N, C-alpha and C positions, 0 to 999 in steps of 0.2 A: 328895379334898377333901369335907368334910362339907357337907351342905346348909345348916346354920346358919352355918357359916363363909363359905360362898359368898354368902349373903344379906348377911352383915355386910360383906364386902368390897365388894359392889355398893353398899350403902347408904353406906359411908364414902367410896367413890370419887365418888359423885354429890354427897354433902355437900361434899366438898372442891372439887368443880367449881364449885358455887354460892357457897361461902364466899369464894373468890377470883374473884368474878365478872368483875371488870374484866380481870384478867390472863388468865383463861380466854378471855374474848372476844378479847383481843389475840392470844393464841396461835392461836385458830381463824382470825382474820383473816390472820395471817402464813402459816399453813398453806394457806389458800385462795389467797392471793397466789402462794405458791411453786408450788402444784399447778396453778393456772391458767396461770402462765408456763410451767411445765414441759409441761403438756398442749398449750398453744398451739404451743410449739416442736416438740413431737412431731408434731402434726397438720401443721404446715408441712413438717417433714422427710418425713412420709409422702407428702404431695402432691408434693414435689420428687422423691422416689424414684419415684412413679408417673409423673411427667412424664418422668423420665430413661428409665424402662422403655419408655414409648411412643416416645420419640425414638430409642432403641436399635433398636426394631423397624422404625422408618422408615429407619434407616441401613442401606440394603440393599447387597448385593454384586451386581454385574452380572457374569454369566458368559457370555462370548461363545463361540458354537459355531463350529467349523471351517466356513468358507464353502463347502466342497465337500459338506457334509451337506444332504440334502433335508430338508423339514420333518418328515417322519415319523421320519427318523433322528435329527434334532435333539431331537425330543420324547423319544426313548428315553433320551437322556443324562440327562434329568430324574429318571428313576427311580433312577439311581445317585447323583445329588446328594442326593435325599431320603433315601437310606439312611445318609448321614453323620449321626452322632449329634447334632452341634451344629446341624444345619439344622432350622429350624422349618417353613419352607415354601419351595419353589422354584416360581415361577410362570413359565410359558412365554410368551415374547413373540416373535411371528413377525416376519419382515422387514417385512411389510406394516404390522403394528401399530407396529413401531419407527419406521417412516417417518412414519406418521400422528402419533405422539406428538412426533416431532421437529418436524414442520411446525407443529403446534398451538402450540408454545412460541415460535415466531418472531414478531417484531413485525409482519412483513408476510408472511403465509403464501403469498401469490400468487407471490412470488419463487422459491418452491421447488415450484411446481406441476408442473414437468417432471422432477423428480427420480425416478429409477428405484429401485424397492425393492431391486433386486439390489445396490445400493451399501451396503446394511445387512446385518448378520448376524442370524441367529436367536440368541436370547439367553434367559437366565433371570434373573429378579429373585429373589434369595435373601435370606431373613430368618433371623437366627440366634437360637438359644435363649439363649446367653451371649456377649455381644459381647466379653468379655475373651479369649475363645478364637478371635478372628477370624483371627489369623495362622496358627494350626494348621489351622483349617478351610479357609483359602485354599490351603494346601499340599495338603490332601487333595483339594480340588476340582480343582486344576490337574493332578493325576495321573490324572484320569479321561480315558479316550480320547475324543476329539472336542471337548475343551475347548481353544479356541485361546488365550484369555487371560482374565484377570479384572480387575475394577476395583473398588476399595474405598477408602473414606476412613478409613484406619487412624488418622490423626491425630485425627479426630473421635471415633473409638472410644476412643482413649486419653484424650481430654478427658472423655468421659462417665465413664470409670473413675476418673479423678482427682477429679471433682466428687463422685461417690458416696462415695469414701473420705473426703474432707473433711467431707461431710455427716454421715457416721457418727461420725467422731471428735468433731466439734463438738457434736453432739447428746448423745453420751455424757458429755462433760465438763460440759456445762450441767446435765444431769440429776443427776449426782453432786454438783455444787456446791449445787444447790437442795435436794437431799435432806439434805446435811450442815447447811445453814442451818435447815431445818425441825426437825431433831433438836436442834440447839442451842437454838432458841426453846422447844421443849417442855421440854427439860431445865431451862432457867432458870425456867420457869413452875412446874414441880413443885418446884424448889429453894425457892421462896418458901413454898410450903405446908409443906415439910419444916422450914424454918427456924423457922416459927411453932410447930411441934409437936416441936421437938428435945427438950424436957424430957420430953414424953409418951413419945417414942420411947425415951429413956434408961430411964424407969421400966419400960416394957414389956420392955425387954431384961433389966433386973434381976430381974423376976419370972418370967423364963423363956420369954418369947415368942420364937419362932424368927424368923430374918431374913425368911423368906418370908411369915410371918404379918403382919409389919410392911410388907413390900413390896407385897402384893397390892392394898390400897386405892389406892396411888399408881399402880400399874400400870393399874388400872381407870380411874383419872382420866385418865392419859395416853392410854389406848386410846380413851376417849370423846371426848377432844379431837381425836385424830387422825381418828377415823371421822366426827365432826361436820364437821371441815374438809374431809374427802374428799367427803362427801355434798354440801355446799354448792358446793364447787369443781367437781364433776362437772356439776351442773345449770347453773352459771355458764358453764362451758366450752361446754356444749351450746348455750346461748342465744347466746353470743358468736360461735360458729362459724357458726350459722345466720344470724345478723345480718350477719356479714362476707360470706357468700355472697350474701345478698339485696342488699347494697349494691354488691358487685362486678358482679352481674348487671344492675344499673341503668345501668352505664357501657358504652356500645356498643363502645368500643375494647378493653374487657377481656373481651368475649364469647368470645374464643378460649381463655381460661383454663378448665380443667376441674378440679373439686374432687371429692374422694372424699366421698360422702354420709355424714353422721354416723351414719346407721343402720347402715352397713357396719362401723363401728368401735365401736358403742355398747357391746356386751358386753365387748370387750377393754379399752376405756377405763375402764368401770365397775370391772372387776376390778383393773386396775392402780392406779387411784385408791384403791380400798378397801385393797389390800395395802400401798401406800405409806403411806397414812394410819395404818393399824394399826402398821406397823413404826416409823414416825416417833414415834407416841405411846408405844408400849411401850418402844422403844429409848431415847427421851429420859428416860422415867421411871426405867428401870433404871440409866442412866448417872448420874443426879442423886442417887440414894438411897444409893449405895455408901458415901460418906464418913460419912453420918449413922448408919450401922449399926456404925461402928467405935468403940464405946464400951466 
């Protein structure tokens, strides 16, 4: 592309942007609204996913060791448990510690003051890398010599898996819908500009202008609309997210909620907003101009 042509395309794209100022403003507002809704939903989903991961890690497997094993022998079983690929960590709990934990959880600990620690087994608290593989991991653990039995809440694990699948599907559907809406709005905005210049486009075609020479100014216009909407929506999303966290932190009953800091997702969000804004703008322009070039 020649430098003079490039400057011409930029100039014409910017001119069309301001020539249809109200529609350009409306298009940017719609893009901002769609991206903010999309971004908010993505952030909510990311926080839900993070919460699910944390809950998964807390959903431990208890591995009870044969009661004939001394403490040193019981500890040696842990090295074999940790060798299993899906095991994140296996923490040893002695009989004494198991008894103390049990007594602490009772409403009246004094009632259990005379309980002997020998009534409890040495055990391991096992956390997994992937909770979806819990059944297979339990089978491997139960085959280790010295393991008497295991206890795990598989129903809870299945529940976490189902929630994660639903979250992924719903987020994907909403993102696609909002993307299509944004492209449709941009397409209609550019169509108005094309309609007012349809005679000019016909003349340019008759004197030999190529389709791409005609397309580029409108592509530039759509790109500018998309990027402007992405820029505004990114900072709006940032501000709204920080405001939401500040408001939630003021409520004592919601202190247990933990949020991913926006700084941790700043660059990915900026990149995603920029790419979506660019694709929406350019895609909308290319879709709208096709029929006007058929002369």
